[in-house]
C-alpha positions as CSV (number, residue, x, y, z in Angstrom):
1,X,-3.1,0.4,-7.8
2,X,0.4,1.5,-7.0
3,X,1.0,-1.6,-4.8
4,X,-0.1,-4.5,-7.0
5,X,-0.7,-2.9,-10.4
6,X,-4.4,-3.6,-10.6
7,X,-6.1,-0.9,-12.7
8,X,-9.2,-0.6,-10.6
9,X,-9.6,1.2,-7.3
10,X,-13.1,1.2,-5.8
11,X,-14.4,4.6,-4.8
12,X,-15.5,4.8,-1.1
13,X,-16.2,8.6,-0.8
14,X,-13.1,10.0,0.8
15,X,-10.8,7.1,-0.1
16,X,-10.1,4.6,-2.9
17,X,-9.6,0.9,-2.1
18,X,-8.1,-1.9,-4.1
19,X,-10.1,-5.1,-3.8
20,X,-7.1,-7.3,-4.9
21,X,-4.4,-6.4,-2.3
22,X,-6.2,-4.2,0.1
23,X,-4.3,-1.0,-0.7
24,X,-6.2,2.1,0.5
25,X,-5.5,5.6,-1.0
26,X,-6.9,8.6,0.9
27,X,-8.1,11.6,-1.2
């Protein structure tokens, strides 16, 4: 995650979401 540094982003189809800080990255 570019915001909090967590290594895992959950895959939600057209976007990825960080469970720790709530950052969402759209594909």
